LOFI-601420 format. One record per residue: residue in three letters; x, y, z of N, C-alpha, C in turn. Coordinates in steps of 0.1 Angstrom, whole numbers, plus 2048, in hexadecimal, padded with zeros to 3 digits. Layout:
BEGIN
ALAXYZXYZXYZ ...
% end
This chain:
BEGIN
MET8C18887CB8B887D7CA8BC8737BF ASN8BE8667C28C385C7B98B78587B0 PHE8BB8507A58B184D79B8A58457A1 ARG8A983B7AA89E8327B089583A7B8 THR89B8437C089284C7C98898557C0 ALA88F85A7B58878627AC87B85B7A6 LEU87D84E7A287284679D8688447A8 TRP86D8407B486383E7BF85B84A7C1 ALA8618567C285A8627C48508657B9 THR8548637AD84B8657A283E85C7A2 PHE8418507A58358467A682C84A7B2 LEU83284D7BD82A8507C982285D7C7 LEU8278677C08208737BD81486F7B5 ALA8158677AB80A8637A280085A7AA ALA8068517B37FD8487BA7F484F7C4 LEU7F985A7CA7F28617D47E986C7CE THR7E986D7C17E08777BA7D48707B5 SER7C88767B77BC8707B27BC8717A3 CYS7B386879D7B286778F7AC874789 LYS7A587C79079F88878B7A6894792 GLN7A689F78C7AC8AB7927A48B079D GLU7AA8B37A87A28B87B479E8C67B1 THR7938CA7B778E8D77B778F8DD7C4 SER7918EA7C57938F17D27878FA7D5 GLY7858FD7E177A9057E577A9077F4 PRO7719107F977091280876B90580F ALA76F90381B76A8F882375C8FA826 PRO7548EF8257458F18287438F5836 SER7388FD83873590184672C8F784D SER7268EE84671E8E484C7228D6846 LYS71A8CC84871C8BF8437138BB838 PRO7168BF82C70D8BC82170D8AD81D ALA7038A981670289B81270D898808 LEU71388D80971E8898017198867F3 PRO72088A7E871C8877DB71C8797D7 ALA7248717DE7258627DC72B85C7E8 PRO72984F7EA72E8487F573D8487F6 VAL74384880275184680475383B80F ALA75F83781076282E81B760835828 SER75B82D83275683483F75E82F84B GLY76B82C84977282785577883185E LEU77883E85A77E84886377384F86B PRO77685387776D85A87F76B86887A GLY76086F87D75E87D87A75687E86D ASP75788B86874F88F85C755889850 LEU74D88184875287A83C753883830 SER74F89083175189982675F89C823 ARG76889B82D77689D82B77C891823 VAL77788582577B87A81D77687C80E SER76988080D76488180076B88C7F8 THR76F8977FE7768A17F778389C7F1 VAL78A8937F779688D7F37948837E8 VAL78C8797EA78A86E7E17818717D5 ASN77887B7D776E87F7CD76E88E7CB PRO7798947C777A8A37C87708AA7BE ASN76C8A37B37638A97AA7548A67AD LYS7528A07B874489D7BD73C8967B3 GLU74188B7AE73A8827A47328787AB LYS7288737A47228677A872B85B7A6 VAL7288507AC7308447AA72F83F79B TYR73A83C79573983778773282A787 ASP72882977E71F81D77D71E81876F GLY72881B76672881675972F809758 PRO73280574C73A7F874A7487FA74F THR74D7EF75575B7EF75B7647E4756 ALA7707E575977A7DB7557827D7761 THR7897CC75F7927C67697A07C4764 VAL7AA7C776C7B87C57697BD7BC773 ARG7C37B176F7CA7A77787D77A2772 GLY7DF79D77B7EC7987767F5794781 VAL80279277D80C78E787818797785 ILE81E79B79182A7A379183579A795 ARG84079B78D84C79379085879B790 ALA86379579787079C79887979878C SER8827A078988D79D78089A7A2786 GLY8A579D7808B27A17868B6799792 ASP8BC79F79B8C17987A78B67937B0 ALA8B97887B78AF7837C18B078B7CD ALA8A578A7D58A57927E28B078D7EB SER8B47807EA8BE77B7F38CC7817F1 ALA8CE7887E68DA78F7E38DD79B7EB ALA8D27A07F28D47AC7FA8CD7AA808 PRO8D17A18108CB79F81D8CC7AB826 VAL8C17AE82D8C07B98368CA7B8841 GLN8D27C28448DC7C284E8D67C885B GLY8DB7C48678D77CA8738C97C8878 LEU8C37BD8728B57BA8768B57B2883 GLU8AF7B888D8AF7B189A8A17AA89C ILE8A179D89989579589B89878B8A5 PRO89078B8B08927818BB88F7738B6 PRO8957698BC89375B8B88847568B7 GLU87C75B8C086E7578BF86675D8B3 CYS86D7668AC86776D8A086E769894 GLY87375D89487C75888887575987B LYS86875687B86075686E860764868 ALA86176E87086177C86B86C77F862 ARG87777786388377A85B88077784C ASP87776E84987376C83B86C778835 VAL86578083E85E78C839867798838 TYR86F79A8428777A68448867A5841 GLY88B79983F89979683E89F79A831 TYR89779D82789C7A08198947AC814 PRO8997B28098927BE8048847BB800 PHE8817AF7FB8737AC7F787179D7F8 GLN8657997F686178B7F685E7867E8 GLU86477B7E48617767D685E7677D7 GLY8557637CD8527557CD85B74D7C4 PRO8587407C28617377BA86273B7AB ALA8587427A685974779885B756798 ARG86175B7A38647697A58587727A6 GLU84D76C7AA8417747AD84477E7B9 LEU84078A7B88437947C28377977CB ALA8397967D782F79B7E18317AA7E4 ASP8277B07EA8287BD7EF8297C87E5 VAL8257C57D98267CF7CE8187D77CE LEU8197E47CE80D7EC7CD80A7EE7BE VAL7FE7EA7B97FA7EC7AC7EE7F57AB THR7EF7FF7A27E48097A17DF80A793 VAL7D380E7917CE8127847C9821785 THR7CE82A77D7CA83877D7C883D76F GLY7C384976E7C184F7617B384E75B TYR7AA84676179C84575C794851760 GLN78885275A77F85C75E773856766 GLY77085C771765857779769855787 TYR76085579076285279E75F8447A2 VAL76983C7A676882F7AB76882F7BA ALA75E82B7C075D82C7CF7638207D6 GLU76A8237E176E8187EA7628137F1 THR7618067F37568007FA7587FB808 LYS7657F880B7687F281876D7FD822 PRO7687FE82E76C80883777980683D ALA77E7F983D78B7F68447927EB83D VAL79F7EB83F7A87E083A7AD7D9847 THR7AC7CC8477B07C48537BE7BF850 LEU7C77C185B7D57BD85A7D77B3865 GLU7DD7A88627DF79D86C7ED79D871 GLY7EF79E87E7FC79C8847FE78D887 LYS80878788280A778885819775883 ASP81F76D88D82D76988C83677588B CYS83378089383B78C89383C793885 SER83179387E83179887182379E86E TRP8237A88658167AD8608127A4854 GLY81A79B84F81779384481A79B837 ALA8177A783681A7B082A8237BB82E ARG82B7BF8248347CB82682F7D781F THR8247D681781D7E181180E7E0813 ILE8097EB8187FA7EB81B7F57F7813 ALA7EA7F580B7E48008047D6802809 LEU7D280F80A7C581380E7C081E806 THR7B381F8057AD82B7FF7AA83480B TYR7AD8418097AB84B81479C84A819 GLY79B84982678E84682C78E839833 GLN79683082E79682283479F823841 ARG79B81B84B7A48198567AB80B855 ILE7B480985E7BB7FC85F7B77F586C ASP7B27E986B7AE7E18777B97D7879 VAL7C17D88847CC7CF8867C77C4890 VAL7C97B888C7C57AD8957D17A3897 SER7D179D8A37DC7938A57D67858A2 LYS7DE77D89A7DA7708977E376589E ASP7E97698A87F17608B07F17638BE LYS7FA75E8C67FB7608D580076E8D9 ASN8057758CF80C7828D280278E8D2 SER8057988D97FE7A58D88067AE8CF TYR7FF7B78C78067C08BE8017CE8C1 VAL80B7D78C18087E58C480C7EE8B8 PRO8037EF8AE8077F68A28088058A4 ASP81180B89C81381989C81581E88D LEU80D82788980D82C87B81683987B LEU82383787882C84287782884C86C GLY82985986F824863866816868869 SER810861872802865877802869885 LYS7FB8738897FA8778977EF86F89E MET7E78688967DC86089C7E18538A0 LYS7E08508AD7E58438B37DB8388B1 ALA7E082C8B37D88208B27CF8208BF GLN7C381B8BD7BA8198C87BA80A8CC LEU7BD8078D87BE7FA8DD7CA7F38D8 VAL7CC7E78DD7D77DE8D97D17D28D2 ALA7D87CD8C87D47C18C27D87B58CB THR7CF7B08D37D27A68DD7D17988D7 PRO7D778E8DE7D97818D87CC77B8D3 PHE7CE7748C77C376C8C17B77748BE GLY7B87808BA7AD7888B57A478D8BF LYS7A878D8CC79E7928D779D7A18D8 GLY7A67A88D27A57B78D27AB7BC8C5 THR7A57C68BF7A97CC8B27AE7DA8B5 ALA7BA7DD8AE7BF7EA8AE7BC7F18A1 ASN7B57FD8A37B18058977BA810894 LEU7BE8128877C681D8837BF825879 TYR7C083287A7B883B8717C284586A PRO7C784185E7CF84A8567C8857854 PRO7CE8638587C68708587C687684A ALA7CE8728417CF8788347D586E82A ALA7D387181D7DA8698137E986C814 GLY7F18628117FF863813806856816 ARG81385781A81B84B81D81D84B82C TYR81C83F83281E83D840827830842 ILE82C82E84E83382285182C81C85D LEU82880F85C82280886782C80086E ILE82D80187B8367F988382E7F388F ASP8357EA8958307E48A28397E98AD ASN8337F08B783C7F68C18437EC8CA LEU83F7DF8C98467D58D08517CE8C8 ARG8507D08BB85A7CA8B185C7D38A6 LEU8667DB8A78687E689E86C7E2890 PHE8707D588E8747D08818677CE879 MET85C7CD87F84F7CB87784B7D8871 ALA8507DB86584E7E885E8477E5851 ALA83C7EC84E8357EB8418327F983C GLU8337FA82F82F807828820807828 VAL81A81282C80B81582A809820821 LEU80381E81680082880B7F182A80B VAL7ED83680E7DF83A80F7DD842802 LEU7D483D7F97D28437EC7C584A7EB LYS7C48527E17B885A7DF7AD8537D6 TYR7AF8477D37A68407CA7A68317CE ALA79C82A7C979A81C7CD7A08117C4 THR7A58157B97AA80B7AF7B88077B1 HIS7BA7FF7BB7C87FB7BF7C77ED7C5 ASP7D37E67C67D47D97CC7E27D77D0 VAL7E57CE7D97F37CA7DD7F47BB7DB THR7FF7B77D48017A97D18047A17DE GLY8007957DE80378C7E980F7837E5 ALA8117787EC81C76F7EA81D76A7DC ASP8127697D58117647C781476E7BD GLY81677B7C18197867B880C78B7B0 ARG8017857B37F57897AB7EE7957B0 PHE7E879D7A77DF7A87AA7D37A77A2 GLU7C87AE7A67BC7AF79F7B57BC7A3 ILE7B27C47997AB7D179B79F7D2793 VAL7937D37997867D279277F7E0792 GLY7757E078A76C7EC78B7727F9784 ILE77B7F777A78280277477A807768 PRO77781476877081A75C779818750 PRO77381674477A813738781820733 GLY78B81E72A7938297257A2826726 LYS7AA8307237B882F7257BC831734 VAL7C48277397C78287477D6824748 THR7DC8277547EA8247577EA81A762 VAL7F080E7607F280476A800806770 SER80280877D80F80A78381180078E ALA81E7FC78F8227F379982E7F97A1 LEU82D7F87AE8387FE7B683B7F47C1 LEU8487F17C384C7E97CF8537F37D8 PRO84D7F77E38528027EB8607FF7F1 SER8627F27F586E7EF7FC87B7F17F3 THR8797F07E68857F37DD8837FF7D4 GLY8778047D38758107CB87380C7BC ALA8727FF7B98717FB7AB8637FE7A6 VAL86280379A856808794854803786 ALA8487FF7828457FC774837802771 GLN83580776482980C760825808752 LYS81880774F81480474180780B73F GLU8058117347F98177307F180D727 ILE7E480B72A7DC8027227CF808720 GLU7C88037167BA8077137B07FC717 LEU7A680071F79D7F772478F7FA71E LYS7887EF71C77A7F07187717E9722 GLY7647EE72375B7E872C75A7D972B GLY75B7D273675A7C37357687BC734 ASP7727C47317807BE7307847B773C ASN78B7AC73B7937A67467A17A5741 THR7A97AF7437B67B073D7C17AA746 GLU7C97A17417D479B7487E17A3744 LEU7E87A874F7F37B074D7FE7AD757 ASP8097A77538147A475C81F7AE75A LEU8257B276682F7BC76683B7B676D THR8477BC76A8537B877185A7C3777 LEU8607C17838677CB78B8757C678C ALA87F7CE78888D7CA7888937CE796 PHE89D7C57998A57C87A68B47C67A3 ASP8BB7D07A78CA7D07A68CF7D17B4 ALA8D47C67BA8D87C57C88E37CF7CB LYS8ED7D07C38F87D97C68F47E87C6 LYS8EC7EB7BC8E67F97BC8DD7FC7C8 TYR8D57F27CB8CC7F37D78D47F67E3 GLN8DF7EE7E68E77EF7F28EE7FD7F3 VAL8F38027E78F980F7E78F081A7EA GLU8E48197E48DA8247E68D48237F4 LEU8D38177FA8CD8168078D781A812 LYS8E48198108EE81C81B8EE82A81E PRO8EC82E82B8EC83C82F8FB84182E ALA8FC84E82C90A85482C911852839 GLY91E84D83892684B84492383E84B SER91A83584591782884B91E81D844 ALA92281384B92A8088459217FF83E SER9147FE84290B7F483C8FD7F983E PRO8F47F58358E67F98368E07F2842 SER8D67F98498CF7F38548C07F5854 ALA8B97EB8588AA7EB8588A57E9866 SER8AD7EC8708A97E987E89F7F4882 SER89E7FF87C89480A87F88D80C872 PRO88080E87287881186687B81F861 PRO87A82185487C82E84E871838853 ARG87384485486984E85886785884C 
% end
């Protein structure tokens, strides 16, 4: 395992672990009342969701809270120094090359898109409030290459152009229901069955790959094209703010102290070394790295 992979694995282990230690016990024989609300986007008994996101059976934290916001930027080599090789994008999907043609997307001041930012280490249960995350297919792209959910949320895929999209969540045995038909006339629903890492593709356009990270807590955000993030409703105390760019494995973390009512500005930087990235990406025996098939 190389250093970049080890960092990625360390971050992912922390990101997929809830802020409180899980408790174990026998599966309930009936459907007891939930100790607190959970996201309700999955079919079936919601107690399985509650067990994961609220293992200590706490009430929703209702004390003073803090907010952390900021900008994530790149340092080191530009994304253009390591163009993706073997990417088969048809002419009618030319705009998708801006999204998938390089290891990451960066703005004019090196703002980084698609960075997962999390806050962990606090005490208390912060409930997810939205049952679903909407993902828009447009111009042969998901728009984002990193998608973060709290376990219990589903993904609603809609088409925002003349194309149909047939999403597939690799790593999950649960298939999409329906097809995202042109101009939002039909929605495809995806139900991640457990916390963990998945890859979202479009079965009609395999280059459309996005990391899907299903977390056990609600205090997370993903940066857009401006590199900005904002995470609200954080219980005060010592917390860890972490940033991960899945496409390169770059990680940054900072411990901070929050007080109730704080609005903390925190900018972080993720470094990129094009030569190191290309060496680590290249499979054994391969002449050059390829992204024509999504990782599994």
